[in-house]
VEXDREN-2710 file (C-alpha; in Angstrom, 1 decimal):
% VEXDREN-2710
k/r/px/py/pz
1/UNK/-31.3/-138.1/-56.4
2/UNK/-31.9/-134.6/-55.0
3/UNK/-33.0/-131.8/-57.2
4/UNK/-30.8/-128.7/-57.2
5/UNK/-32.4/-125.8/-55.3
6/UNK/-30.9/-122.7/-56.8
7/UNK/-32.2/-120.5/-54.0
8/UNK/-30.3/-122.3/-51.2
9/UNK/-26.9/-122.7/-52.9
10/UNK/-25.6/-125.9/-54.3
11/UNK/-22.6/-128.1/-54.3
12/UNK/-21.8/-126.7/-57.7
13/UNK/-21.7/-123.1/-56.5
14/UNK/-19.6/-124.0/-53.5
15/UNK/-17.3/-126.1/-55.6
16/UNK/-16.6/-123.5/-58.2
17/UNK/-16.0/-120.9/-55.6
18/UNK/-13.7/-123.2/-53.6
19/UNK/-11.7/-124.2/-56.7
20/UNK/-11.4/-120.6/-57.8
21/UNK/-10.2/-119.3/-54.4
22/UNK/-7.8/-122.1/-53.8
23/UNK/-6.2/-121.9/-57.3
24/UNK/-5.9/-118.1/-57.1
25/UNK/-4.2/-118.3/-53.7
26/UNK/-1.8/-121.0/-54.9
27/UNK/-0.9/-119.1/-58.1
28/UNK/-0.3/-115.8/-56.3
29/UNK/2.2/-117.6/-54.0
30/UNK/4.5/-118.6/-56.9
31/UNK/7.9/-116.9/-56.9
32/UNK/7.8/-114.6/-60.0
33/UNK/11.5/-115.4/-60.7
34/UNK/10.6/-119.0/-61.4
35/UNK/8.1/-117.8/-64.0
36/UNK/10.6/-115.4/-65.5
37/UNK/13.2/-118.1/-65.7
38/UNK/10.7/-120.5/-67.3
39/UNK/9.9/-117.9/-70.0
40/UNK/13.6/-117.4/-70.7
41/UNK/14.1/-121.2/-71.2
42/UNK/11.0/-121.4/-73.4
43/UNK/12.1/-118.5/-75.6
44/UNK/15.6/-119.7/-76.2
45/UNK/14.7/-123.3/-77.0
46/UNK/14.7/-124.3/-80.6
47/UNK/12.0/-126.9/-79.8
48/UNK/9.6/-127.2/-76.8
49/UNK/8.3/-130.6/-75.6
50/UNK/5.4/-131.0/-73.2
51/UNK/4.6/-134.0/-71.1
52/UNK/2.1/-135.0/-68.5
53/UNK/0.3/-138.2/-67.6
54/UNK/-3.4/-138.5/-67.2
55/UNK/-5.4/-135.3/-66.7
56/UNK/-2.1/-133.4/-66.4
57/UNK/-1.3/-134.6/-69.9
58/UNK/-4.6/-133.1/-71.1
59/UNK/-3.6/-129.7/-69.7
60/UNK/-0.1/-130.2/-71.3
61/UNK/-1.7/-130.8/-74.7
62/UNK/-3.6/-127.5/-74.4
63/UNK/-0.4/-125.7/-73.5
64/UNK/1.5/-127.3/-76.5
65/UNK/-1.3/-126.2/-78.8
66/UNK/-1.1/-122.6/-77.6
67/UNK/2.7/-122.6/-77.9
68/UNK/2.4/-123.5/-81.6
69/UNK/-0.3/-120.9/-82.0
70/UNK/2.1/-118.4/-80.4
71/UNK/4.6/-119.2/-83.2
72/UNK/6.9/-121.5/-81.3
73/UNK/7.9/-125.1/-82.3
74/UNK/6.2/-127.4/-79.8
75/UNK/5.4/-131.1/-79.5
76/UNK/3.6/-133.4/-77.1
77/UNK/5.8/-136.3/-75.9
78/UNK/4.3/-139.6/-76.9
79/UNK/2.8/-138.5/-80.2
80/UNK/4.0/-140.5/-83.2
81/UNK/5.2/-137.4/-85.0
82/UNK/7.2/-136.0/-82.1
83/UNK/10.9/-135.7/-82.9
84/UNK/13.8/-136.5/-80.6
85/UNK/14.6/-134.2/-77.7
86/UNK/18.1/-132.6/-78.2
87/UNK/20.5/-130.5/-76.3
88/UNK/19.2/-127.0/-76.0
89/UNK/15.6/-127.9/-76.3
90/UNK/13.1/-127.3/-73.4
91/UNK/10.8/-129.9/-71.9
92/UNK/7.8/-128.7/-69.8
93/UNK/6.6/-131.5/-67.6
94/UNK/3.4/-131.4/-65.5
95/UNK/3.0/-133.8/-62.6
96/UNK/0.9/-133.1/-59.5
97/UNK/2.7/-135.6/-57.2
98/UNK/6.0/-135.6/-59.1
99/UNK/6.5/-139.3/-58.6
100/UNK/4.9/-141.0/-61.6
101/UNK/7.1/-143.6/-63.3
102/UNK/6.6/-142.2/-66.9
103/UNK/7.3/-138.6/-65.8
104/UNK/10.5/-139.6/-64.0
105/UNK/11.6/-141.7/-67.0
106/UNK/11.0/-138.7/-69.2
107/UNK/13.0/-136.4/-66.9
108/UNK/15.9/-138.9/-67.0
109/UNK/15.9/-138.9/-70.8
110/UNK/15.7/-135.1/-70.9
111/UNK/18.7/-134.8/-68.6
112/UNK/20.7/-137.4/-70.5
113/UNK/20.1/-135.4/-73.8
114/UNK/21.1/-132.1/-72.2
115/UNK/17.8/-130.3/-72.6
116/UNK/16.3/-127.9/-70.1
117/UNK/13.6/-129.3/-67.8
118/UNK/10.8/-127.1/-66.5
119/UNK/8.7/-129.0/-63.9
120/UNK/5.3/-127.9/-62.7
121/UNK/4.3/-129.8/-59.6
122/UNK/2.5/-129.4/-56.3
123/UNK/5.3/-131.4/-54.5
124/UNK/8.6/-129.4/-54.2
125/UNK/10.3/-132.4/-52.5
126/UNK/9.4/-135.0/-55.2
127/UNK/11.8/-136.9/-57.4
128/UNK/10.7/-134.9/-60.4
129/UNK/11.2/-131.6/-58.6
130/UNK/14.8/-132.5/-57.9
131/UNK/15.5/-133.3/-61.6
132/UNK/14.2/-129.8/-62.7
133/UNK/16.3/-127.2/-64.4
134/UNK/13.5/-124.8/-63.4
135/UNK/10.9/-125.7/-60.8
136/UNK/7.4/-124.1/-60.6
137/UNK/5.4/-125.2/-57.6
138/UNK/1.7/-124.8/-57.0
139/UNK/0.9/-126.1/-53.5
140/UNK/-2.4/-126.9/-51.9
141/UNK/-2.5/-127.5/-48.2
142/UNK/-5.1/-130.2/-47.4
143/UNK/-8.4/-129.3/-45.8
144/UNK/-11.6/-131.0/-45.1
145/UNK/-13.5/-129.5/-48.0
146/UNK/-11.1/-130.6/-50.8
147/UNK/-12.3/-134.1/-51.3
148/UNK/-15.9/-132.9/-51.6
149/UNK/-15.4/-129.8/-53.8
150/UNK/-12.2/-130.6/-55.7
151/UNK/-11.6/-134.4/-55.8
152/UNK/-8.3/-136.0/-56.8
153/UNK/-6.1/-133.7/-58.8
154/UNK/-8.7/-131.0/-59.6
155/UNK/-6.9/-128.1/-57.9
156/UNK/-3.5/-128.9/-59.6
157/UNK/-5.2/-129.3/-63.0
158/UNK/-7.2/-126.1/-62.7
159/UNK/-4.1/-124.2/-61.5
160/UNK/-2.0/-125.7/-64.3
161/UNK/-4.4/-124.5/-67.0
162/UNK/-4.4/-121.0/-65.6
163/UNK/-0.6/-121.0/-65.1
164/UNK/0.1/-122.2/-68.7
165/UNK/-2.4/-119.7/-70.2
166/UNK/-0.6/-117.0/-68.2
167/UNK/2.8/-118.2/-69.6
168/UNK/1.3/-117.9/-73.1
169/UNK/0.2/-114.3/-72.4
170/UNK/3.7/-113.4/-71.3
171/UNK/5.3/-115.2/-74.3
172/UNK/2.9/-113.3/-76.6
173/UNK/3.9/-110.0/-75.0
174/UNK/7.6/-110.7/-75.2
175/UNK/7.5/-112.0/-78.8
176/UNK/5.2/-109.1/-80.0
177/UNK/2.5/-111.6/-81.0
178/UNK/-1.3/-110.9/-80.9
179/UNK/-4.5/-112.8/-80.9
180/UNK/-4.7/-112.1/-84.7
181/UNK/-1.2/-113.7/-85.3
182/UNK/-2.2/-116.6/-83.2
183/UNK/-5.4/-117.1/-85.1
184/UNK/-3.4/-117.4/-88.4
185/UNK/-1.7/-120.4/-86.9
186/UNK/-4.8/-122.0/-85.5
187/UNK/-5.6/-125.4/-87.0
188/UNK/-8.3/-125.4/-89.6
189/UNK/-10.9/-127.9/-88.6
190/UNK/-13.2/-129.5/-91.2
END
């Protein structure tokens, strides 16, 4: 195993720069009207549900936590205490490829119940994208460096975290919330 030579640059430095640049470029390409429409859907929903499989699900859980801290009623689909999705609710579904069985099944249930479906994906032609009430796409054209510096779904996951944190900032602004009001809703850990 090679020792990292800080003076010559490292894979770590190249990777974090690559991820940062690619994610920033993808987020800047998003149509602002898709973000505005997603915010409208989230604000009017009595309940917000979040779903993602695998690492997308981890990002989704972080988003659901922030939604609750922002004063909204939010749940993670699949948790034992999650209620039923109803007409008028919103579901925010994260899926890089937009083709996973569990995500498509979730979308089918959401549509059947009459809830709004916000889909965040990197594949605008996917099955999941076609099921969306509101589609948000973050696309990453393939290049030779991606497998080395951002393996598997790294770019989508990093972009999803930044995008959902940006949605939270906008929701806070519109709702007149602050970091202090969020902190009062933060879970107390023992």
